[in-house]
N, CA, C and O atoms as CSV, one atom per row, in Angstrom:
chain,resi,resn,atom,element,x,y,z
A,1,MET,N,N,1.156,-1.327,-0.015
A,1,MET,CA,C,-0.184,-0.532,-0.577
A,1,MET,C,C,0.926,1.132,-0.302
A,1,MET,O,O,0.561,2.265,-0.613
A,2,ARG,N,N,1.718,0.911,0.079
A,2,ARG,CA,C,2.977,2.816,0.734
A,2,ARG,C,C,3.216,2.964,-0.658
A,2,ARG,O,O,3.019,4.111,-1.059
A,3,ILE,N,N,3.831,1.588,-2.087
A,3,ILE,CA,C,3.373,1.847,-2.819
A,3,ILE,C,C,2.769,2.718,-3.577
A,3,ILE,O,O,3.387,3.621,-4.139
A,4,VAL,N,N,1.442,2.542,-3.683
A,4,VAL,CA,C,1.281,4.004,-4.387
A,4,VAL,C,C,0.922,5.241,-3.824
A,4,VAL,O,O,0.838,6.345,-4.363
A,5,VAL,N,N,0.678,4.823,-2.413
A,5,VAL,CA,C,0.953,6.488,-1.637
A,5,VAL,C,C,2.066,7.204,-1.740
A,5,VAL,O,O,2.274,8.254,-1.132
A,6,LEU,N,N,2.898,6.609,-2.592
A,6,LEU,CA,C,4.444,6.886,-3.095
A,6,LEU,C,C,3.516,8.253,-4.844
A,6,LEU,O,O,3.141,9.319,-5.331
A,7,THR,N,N,3.862,6.185,-4.856
A,7,THR,CA,C,2.911,6.526,-6.791
A,7,THR,C,C,2.504,7.965,-7.145
A,7,THR,O,O,3.025,8.692,-7.991
A,8,LYS,N,N,1.219,8.299,-6.132
A,8,LYS,CA,C,-0.225,9.603,-5.889
A,8,LYS,C,C,0.796,10.596,-5.659
A,8,LYS,O,O,1.004,11.350,-6.610
A,9,ALA,N,N,1.887,10.873,-3.998
A,9,ALA,CA,C,2.360,11.984,-4.062
A,9,ALA,C,C,2.902,12.271,-5.245
A,9,ALA,O,O,2.602,13.423,-5.558
A,10,ALA,N,N,3.957,11.431,-6.512
A,10,ALA,CA,C,4.569,11.443,-6.905
A,10,ALA,C,C,3.769,11.950,-7.990
A,10,ALA,O,O,3.936,13.168,-8.058
A,11,VAL,N,N,2.555,11.309,-9.321
A,11,VAL,CA,C,1.965,12.890,-9.988
A,11,VAL,C,C,1.608,13.337,-9.321
A,11,VAL,O,O,2.105,14.458,-9.420
A,12,GLN,N,N,0.532,13.323,-7.957
A,12,GLN,CA,C,0.199,15.139,-7.436
A,12,GLN,C,C,1.543,15.948,-7.431
A,12,GLN,O,O,1.348,17.160,-7.344
A,13,THR,N,N,2.435,15.694,-7.481
A,13,THR,CA,C,3.805,16.350,-7.496
A,13,THR,C,C,5.017,16.964,-8.909
A,13,THR,O,O,5.829,17.889,-8.913
A,14,CYS,N,N,4.700,16.126,-9.784
A,14,CYS,CA,C,4.862,15.872,-10.519
A,14,CYS,C,C,7.043,15.091,-10.462
A,14,CYS,O,O,8.135,15.432,-10.918
A,15,LEU,N,N,6.608,14.249,-9.812
A,15,LEU,CA,C,8.355,14.029,-9.526
A,15,LEU,C,C,8.311,12.545,-9.659
A,15,LEU,O,O,7.634,11.891,-8.865
A,16,HIS,N,N,8.863,12.080,-10.435
A,16,HIS,CA,C,9.806,11.251,-10.120
A,16,HIS,C,C,11.222,10.366,-10.232
A,16,HIS,O,O,11.571,9.705,-11.210
A,17,PRO,N,N,11.938,10.529,-8.980
A,17,PRO,CA,C,13.168,10.423,-8.801
A,17,PRO,C,C,14.143,8.878,-8.866
A,17,PRO,O,O,13.957,7.667,-8.747
A,18,ALA,N,N,15.466,10.018,-9.182
A,18,ALA,CA,C,15.513,9.067,-9.844
A,18,ALA,C,C,15.945,7.285,-9.420
A,18,ALA,O,O,16.072,6.427,-10.294
A,19,ILE,N,N,16.130,6.994,-7.845
A,19,ILE,CA,C,16.145,5.737,-8.251
A,19,ILE,C,C,15.468,4.741,-9.282
A,19,ILE,O,O,15.768,3.813,-10.033
A,20,TRP,N,N,13.868,5.830,-8.679
A,20,TRP,CA,C,13.247,3.972,-9.546
A,20,TRP,C,C,13.382,4.137,-11.281
A,20,TRP,O,O,12.840,3.328,-12.035
A,21,LYS,N,N,14.053,5.115,-11.694
A,21,LYS,CA,C,14.718,4.932,-12.997
A,21,LYS,C,C,15.838,4.359,-13.436
A,21,LYS,O,O,15.761,4.352,-14.665
A,22,ARG,N,N,16.575,4.002,-13.177
A,22,ARG,CA,C,17.548,3.005,-12.342
A,22,ARG,C,C,17.364,1.403,-13.425
A,22,ARG,O,O,16.556,0.486,-13.278
A,23,ALA,N,N,18.197,1.533,-14.232
A,23,ALA,CA,C,18.141,-0.040,-15.034
A,23,ALA,C,C,19.937,-0.004,-15.528
A,23,ALA,O,O,20.968,0.635,-15.738
A,24,ILE,N,N,19.041,-1.580,-15.466
A,24,ILE,CA,C,20.363,-2.510,-16.606
A,24,ILE,C,C,20.116,-3.534,-17.519
A,24,ILE,O,O,19.396,-4.466,-17.877
A,25,ARG,N,N,21.050,-2.889,-17.689
A,25,ARG,CA,C,21.113,-2.732,-19.771
A,25,ARG,C,C,22.445,-3.597,-19.970
A,25,ARG,O,O,23.557,-3.073,-20.038
A,26,VAL,N,N,22.307,-4.445,-20.023
A,26,VAL,CA,C,22.777,-6.065,-21.515
A,26,VAL,C,C,22.741,-6.161,-22.245
A,26,VAL,O,O,21.738,-6.042,-22.948
A,27,VAL,N,N,24.233,-6.549,-22.696
A,27,VAL,CA,C,24.214,-6.231,-24.693
A,27,VAL,C,C,24.798,-7.897,-25.048
A,27,VAL,O,O,25.860,-8.465,-24.792
A,28,ILE,N,N,23.306,-8.409,-25.886
A,28,ILE,CA,C,23.365,-9.491,-26.987
A,28,ILE,C,C,23.716,-10.046,-28.050
A,28,ILE,O,O,24.054,-9.302,-28.970
A,29,ARG,N,N,23.746,-11.454,-28.252
A,29,ARG,CA,C,24.071,-11.182,-30.207
A,29,ARG,C,C,23.007,-11.191,-30.424
A,29,ARG,O,O,22.389,-11.968,-29.696
A,30,LYS,N,N,22.479,-10.718,-31.061
A,30,LYS,CA,C,21.390,-10.884,-32.045
A,30,LYS,C,C,21.771,-12.663,-33.094
A,30,LYS,O,O,22.830,-12.689,-33.721
A,31,PRO,N,N,21.176,-13.476,-33.126
A,31,PRO,CA,C,20.733,-14.823,-33.052
A,31,PRO,C,C,21.498,-15.024,-35.031
A,31,PRO,O,O,21.659,-14.296,-36.010
A,32,GLY,N,N,21.650,-15.923,-34.791
A,32,GLY,CA,C,22.293,-15.618,-36.481
A,32,GLY,C,C,22.592,-14.679,-37.828
A,32,GLY,O,O,21.812,-14.416,-38.743
A,33,LYS,N,N,23.748,-14.331,-37.679
A,33,LYS,CA,C,24.236,-13.452,-37.723
A,33,LYS,C,C,25.788,-13.474,-38.302
A,33,LYS,O,O,25.979,-14.592,-37.824
A,34,GLU,N,N,26.652,-13.268,-38.732
A,34,GLU,CA,C,27.747,-13.650,-39.464
A,34,GLU,C,C,28.614,-13.417,-38.493
A,34,GLU,O,O,29.056,-14.130,-37.593
A,35,ASP,N,N,28.809,-12.236,-38.826
A,35,ASP,CA,C,29.956,-11.576,-38.403
A,35,ASP,C,C,29.313,-10.635,-37.297
A,35,ASP,O,O,28.569,-9.691,-37.563
A,36,TYR,N,N,29.830,-11.148,-35.594
A,36,TYR,CA,C,30.250,-10.741,-34.519
A,36,TYR,C,C,30.446,-9.472,-34.122
A,36,TYR,O,O,30.120,-8.922,-33.070
A,37,THR,N,N,31.465,-8.731,-35.825
A,37,THR,CA,C,32.014,-7.467,-35.158
A,37,THR,C,C,31.518,-6.397,-35.873
A,37,THR,O,O,32.355,-5.590,-36.276
A,38,LYS,N,N,30.609,-6.240,-36.072
A,38,LYS,CA,C,29.483,-5.301,-35.986
A,38,LYS,C,C,28.611,-5.196,-34.555
A,38,LYS,O,O,27.952,-5.897,-33.788
A,39,LEU,N,N,29.106,-3.735,-34.756
A,39,LEU,CA,C,27.859,-4.234,-34.428
A,39,LEU,C,C,25.991,-4.334,-34.760
A,39,LEU,O,O,25.095,-4.562,-33.947
A,40,GLN,N,N,25.897,-4.072,-36.218
A,40,GLN,CA,C,24.285,-4.710,-35.549
A,40,GLN,C,C,24.322,-5.662,-35.266
A,40,GLN,O,O,23.156,-6.052,-35.337
A,41,SER,N,N,25.185,-6.775,-34.807
A,41,SER,CA,C,25.230,-7.556,-34.494
A,41,SER,C,C,24.507,-7.687,-33.302
A,41,SER,O,O,25.054,-8.578,-32.652
A,42,TYR,N,N,23.800,-7.353,-32.858
A,42,TYR,CA,C,24.508,-6.238,-30.788
A,42,TYR,C,C,22.470,-6.107,-30.875
A,42,TYR,O,O,21.610,-5.601,-31.596
A,43,ARG,N,N,22.540,-6.654,-30.049
A,43,ARG,CA,C,20.987,-6.074,-29.119
A,43,ARG,C,C,20.909,-5.185,-27.664
A,43,ARG,O,O,20.761,-5.972,-26.729
A,44,THR,N,N,20.935,-4.549,-27.461
A,44,THR,CA,C,20.877,-3.859,-26.202
A,44,THR,C,C,19.755,-4.109,-25.340
A,44,THR,O,O,18.775,-3.497,-25.764
A,45,ILE,N,N,19.326,-5.255,-23.522
A,45,ILE,CA,C,18.092,-5.094,-22.603
A,45,ILE,C,C,18.700,-4.428,-21.855
A,45,ILE,O,O,19.790,-4.222,-21.320
A,46,SER,N,N,16.885,-3.899,-22.036
A,46,SER,CA,C,17.169,-3.153,-20.541
A,46,SER,C,C,16.209,-3.471,-18.887
A,46,SER,O,O,15.007,-3.412,-19.145
A,47,GLN,N,N,16.336,-3.627,-18.094
A,47,GLN,CA,C,15.672,-4.088,-17.211
A,47,GLN,C,C,15.806,-2.926,-16.168
A,47,GLN,O,O,16.900,-2.615,-15.698
A,48,LEU,N,N,13.980,-1.956,-15.647
A,48,LEU,CA,C,14.519,-1.537,-14.599
A,48,LEU,C,C,14.165,-1.557,-13.488
A,48,LEU,O,O,12.945,-1.450,-13.604
A,49,SER,N,N,14.387,-1.623,-12.437
A,49,SER,CA,C,14.376,-2.285,-11.271
A,49,SER,C,C,12.908,-3.228,-11.063
A,49,SER,O,O,12.272,-3.597,-12.050
A,50,SER,N,N,12.555,-3.494,-9.918
A,50,SER,CA,C,11.440,-3.571,-9.807
A,50,SER,C,C,10.089,-2.589,-9.021
A,50,SER,O,O,8.916,-2.642,-9.389
A,51,LYS,N,N,10.481,-1.951,-8.180
A,51,LYS,CA,C,10.020,-1.142,-7.629
A,51,LYS,C,C,9.907,0.334,-8.844
A,51,LYS,O,O,8.917,1.062,-8.767
A,52,GLY,N,N,10.925,0.602,-9.816
A,52,GLY,CA,C,11.107,0.968,-11.347
A,52,GLY,C,C,9.403,1.356,-11.368
A,52,GLY,O,O,8.653,2.301,-11.124
A,53,ILE,N,N,9.361,-0.165,-11.868
A,53,ILE,CA,C,8.397,-0.977,-13.235
A,53,ILE,C,C,6.782,-0.943,-12.301
A,53,ILE,O,O,5.747,-0.975,-12.966
A,54,VAL,N,N,6.690,-0.866,-10.470
A,54,VAL,CA,C,5.872,-0.672,-10.895
A,54,VAL,C,C,5.127,0.157,-9.622
A,54,VAL,O,O,4.322,-0.161,-8.747
A,55,VAL,N,N,6.103,1.852,-10.140
A,55,VAL,CA,C,5.715,2.514,-10.109
A,55,VAL,C,C,4.833,3.550,-10.773
A,55,VAL,O,O,3.909,4.334,-10.554
A,56,GLU,N,N,6.098,2.857,-12.223
A,56,GLU,CA,C,5.656,2.562,-13.630
A,56,GLU,C,C,3.694,2.376,-13.611
A,56,GLU,O,O,2.984,3.378,-13.531
A,57,LYS,N,N,3.279,1.373,-13.673
A,57,LYS,CA,C,2.444,0.282,-14.029
A,57,LYS,C,C,1.323,1.027,-13.044
A,57,LYS,O,O,0.127,1.036,-13.336
A,58,GLU,N,N,1.898,1.696,-11.752
A,58,GLU,CA,C,0.209,2.563,-10.848
A,58,GLU,C,C,0.386,3.666,-11.723
A,58,GLU,O,O,-0.583,3.941,-12.430
A,59,ALA,N,N,1.793,4.621,-11.873
A,59,ALA,CA,C,0.949,5.822,-12.902
A,59,ALA,C,C,0.262,5.474,-13.437
A,59,ALA,O,O,-0.863,5.610,-12.955
A,60,ALA,N,N,0.330,4.947,-14.462
A,60,ALA,CA,C,-0.491,4.451,-15.761
A,60,ALA,C,C,-1.681,4.189,-15.644
A,60,ALA,O,O,-2.565,4.740,-16.300
A,61,GLU,N,N,-1.851,3.348,-14.829
A,61,GLU,CA,C,-3.766,3.368,-14.530
A,61,GLU,C,C,-3.273,4.569,-13.683
A,61,GLU,O,O,-2.193,4.858,-14.197
A,62,LEU,N,N,-3.538,5.558,-12.483
A,62,LEU,CA,C,-3.760,7.210,-11.633
A,62,LEU,C,C,-4.056,7.195,-13.695
A,62,LEU,O,O,-5.228,6.917,-13.946
A,63,LEU,N,N,-3.385,7.386,-14.680
A,63,LEU,CA,C,-3.801,8.563,-15.325
A,63,LEU,C,C,-5.270,7.951,-16.104
A,63,LEU,O,O,-6.331,8.461,-16.463
A,64,SER,N,N,-4.702,6.646,-16.133
A,64,SER,CA,C,-6.400,5.922,-17.583
A,64,SER,C,C,-7.058,6.426,-16.969
A,64,SER,O,O,-7.264,7.593,-17.302
A,65,ASP,N,N,-7.993,5.775,-15.384
A,65,ASP,CA,C,-8.664,6.125,-14.724
A,65,ASP,C,C,-9.687,7.489,-14.889
A,65,ASP,O,O,-10.884,7.714,-15.064
A,66,GLU,N,N,-7.882,8.557,-14.644
A,66,GLU,CA,C,-8.341,10.128,-14.111
A,66,GLU,C,C,-9.056,10.018,-16.267
A,66,GLU,O,O,-10.239,10.245,-16.522
A,67,ALA,N,N,-8.419,9.794,-16.960
A,67,ALA,CA,C,-9.113,9.789,-18.807
A,67,ALA,C,C,-10.765,9.136,-18.614
A,67,ALA,O,O,-11.831,9.273,-19.214
A,68,GLU,N,N,-10.197,8.234,-17.216
A,68,GLU,CA,C,-11.790,8.091,-18.495
A,68,GLU,C,C,-13.039,8.340,-17.433
A,68,GLU,O,O,-13.988,7.559,-17.360
A,69,ARG,N,N,-12.899,9.657,-16.536
A,69,ARG,CA,C,-12.906,9.411,-15.629
A,69,ARG,C,C,-13.909,10.609,-16.176
A,69,ARG,O,O,-15.132,10.698,-16.070
A,70,ARG,N,N,-12.854,11.590,-16.863
A,70,ARG,CA,C,-13.287,12.917,-17.169
A,70,ARG,C,C,-13.038,12.694,-19.187
A,70,ARG,O,O,-12.515,13.319,-20.109
A,71,ALA,N,N,-13.821,11.373,-18.972
A,71,ALA,CA,C,-13.878,10.971,-20.929
A,71,ALA,C,C,-13.125,12.157,-21.471
A,71,ALA,O,O,-13.669,13.075,-22.084
A,72,LEU,N,N,-12.331,12.110,-21.308
A,72,LEU,CA,C,-11.952,12.541,-22.741
A,72,LEU,C,C,-10.589,11.356,-23.259
A,72,LEU,O,O,-9.379,11.580,-23.260
A,73,GLN,N,N,-10.871,10.868,-23.417
A,73,GLN,CA,C,-10.399,9.692,-24.840
A,73,GLN,C,C,-11.825,9.394,-26.096
A,73,GLN,O,O,-12.934,9.757,-25.704
A,74,SER,N,N,-11.780,9.066,-26.834
A,74,SER,CA,C,-12.301,8.963,-27.905
A,74,SER,C,C,-13.056,7.875,-27.932
A,74,SER,O,O,-12.482,6.930,-28.474
A,75,ASP,N,N,-14.519,7.569,-27.411
A,75,ASP,CA,C,-16.056,5.738,-27.396
A,75,ASP,C,C,-15.105,6.149,-28.180
A,75,ASP,O,O,-14.926,7.319,-27.841
A,76,ARG,N,N,-14.159,5.818,-29.290
A,76,ARG,CA,C,-14.115,4.720,-30.493
A,76,ARG,C,C,-12.087,4.248,-29.940
A,76,ARG,O,O,-11.027,3.865,-30.435
A,77,GLN,N,N,-12.288,4.379,-29.513
A,77,GLN,CA,C,-10.786,4.383,-28.428
A,77,GLN,C,C,-10.609,2.776,-28.010
A,77,GLN,O,O,-11.498,2.467,-27.218
A,78,PHE,N,N,-10.013,2.036,-28.214
A,78,PHE,CA,C,-10.240,0.737,-27.502
A,78,PHE,C,C,-8.713,0.179,-26.697
A,78,PHE,O,O,-8.419,-0.281,-25.593
A,79,GLY,N,N,-8.030,0.510,-27.899
A,79,GLY,CA,C,-6.766,0.045,-26.966
A,79,GLY,C,C,-6.479,0.629,-25.066
A,79,GLY,O,O,-6.996,1.451,-24.310
A,80,SER,N,N,-5.673,-0.100,-25.016
A,80,SER,CA,C,-5.259,-0.168,-22.867
A,80,SER,C,C,-6.886,0.385,-22.080
A,80,SER,O,O,-7.130,0.583,-20.890
A,81,ARG,N,N,-7.764,0.512,-23.267
A,81,ARG,CA,C,-8.848,0.973,-21.897
A,81,ARG,C,C,-9.922,-0.425,-20.894
A,81,ARG,O,O,-11.033,-0.879,-21.166
A,82,ASN,N,N,-9.291,-0.640,-20.117
A,82,ASN,CA,C,-11.302,-1.372,-19.099
A,82,ASN,C,C,-11.770,-1.356,-19.992
A,82,ASN,O,O,-11.733,-0.601,-20.964
A,83,LYS,N,N,-12.455,-2.516,-19.669
A,83,LYS,CA,C,-13.764,-3.047,-20.287
A,83,LYS,C,C,-13.645,-2.328,-21.985
A,83,LYS,O,O,-13.769,-1.263,-22.590
A,84,ARG,N,N,-13.519,-2.881,-22.060
A,84,ARG,CA,C,-13.173,-2.827,-23.822
A,84,ARG,C,C,-12.562,-4.274,-24.794
A,84,ARG,O,O,-11.363,-4.528,-24.910
A,85,SER,N,N,-13.385,-4.878,-25.254
A,85,SER,CA,C,-12.834,-5.448,-26.055
A,85,SER,C,C,-11.893,-5.740,-27.789
A,85,SER,O,O,-10.958,-5.250,-28.423
A,86,ALA,N,N,-12.337,-6.228,-27.842
A,86,ALA,CA,C,-12.051,-7.340,-28.708
A,86,ALA,C,C,-12.708,-7.129,-30.005
A,86,ALA,O,O,-12.454,-6.840,-31.174
A,87,ILE,N,N,-13.782,-7.447,-29.132
A,87,ILE,CA,C,-15.248,-7.790,-30.647
A,87,ILE,C,C,-16.097,-6.788,-29.787
A,87,ILE,O,O,-17.212,-7.280,-29.615
A,88,GLU,N,N,-15.990,-5.711,-29.258
A,88,GLU,CA,C,-16.937,-5.137,-30.134
A,88,GLU,C,C,-16.302,-4.290,-30.371
A,88,GLU,O,O,-17.068,-3.327,-30.360
A,89,ALA,N,N,-14.502,-3.667,-30.798
A,89,ALA,CA,C,-14.500,-3.109,-31.747
A,89,ALA,C,C,-15.019,-3.700,-33.305
A,89,ALA,O,O,-15.598,-2.870,-34.006
A,90,ALA,N,N,-14.817,-5.219,-33.919
A,90,ALA,CA,C,-14.858,-5.367,-34.381
A,90,ALA,C,C,-16.794,-5.150,-34.793
A,90,ALA,O,O,-17.273,-4.435,-35.674
A,91,ALA,N,N,-17.251,-5.701,-34.180
A,91,ALA,CA,C,-18.755,-4.680,-33.594
A,91,ALA,C,C,-18.549,-3.638,-34.536
A,91,ALA,O,O,-18.558,-3.880,-35.743
A,92,ILE,N,N,-18.331,-2.286,-33.998
A,92,ILE,CA,C,-18.594,-1.248,-34.843
A,92,ILE,C,C,-17.733,-1.131,-36.215
A,92,ILE,O,O,-18.032,-0.294,-37.067
A,93,ILE,N,N,-17.019,-1.717,-36.318
A,93,ILE,CA,C,-16.487,-1.648,-37.103
A,93,ILE,C,C,-17.238,-2.311,-38.357
A,93,ILE,O,O,-17.013,-1.984,-39.522
A,94,VAL,N,N,-18.319,-3.453,-37.889
A,94,VAL,CA,C,-19.250,-4.533,-38.838
A,94,VAL,C,C,-20.228,-3.341,-38.898
A,94,VAL,O,O,-20.988,-3.357,-39.867
A,95,GLU,N,N,-20.336,-2.385,-38.101
A,95,GLU,CA,C,-21.635,-1.385,-38.390
A,95,GLU,C,C,-22.075,-0.736,-38.870
A,95,GLU,O,O,-23.193,-0.359,-38.518
């Protein structure tokens, strides 16, 4: 529950502490490349700390809830919205 309180405070004050944005980056080889001396043969993977992931998820949910509450999105917007299914989107297209 503390993380929710911290996240709400961060959203209200427009602050995102640097510690929450800290990530680990790892370089790995792309499979099937012939020449691993070229940079294009590698990719970077970045992983946020678990606290950062939780805070960002909670912040996104708070923003989404606020957008729903204020009716800021089009009725035809289905992606990343609660209680909106692909079947409903298909039904609108068929109509």
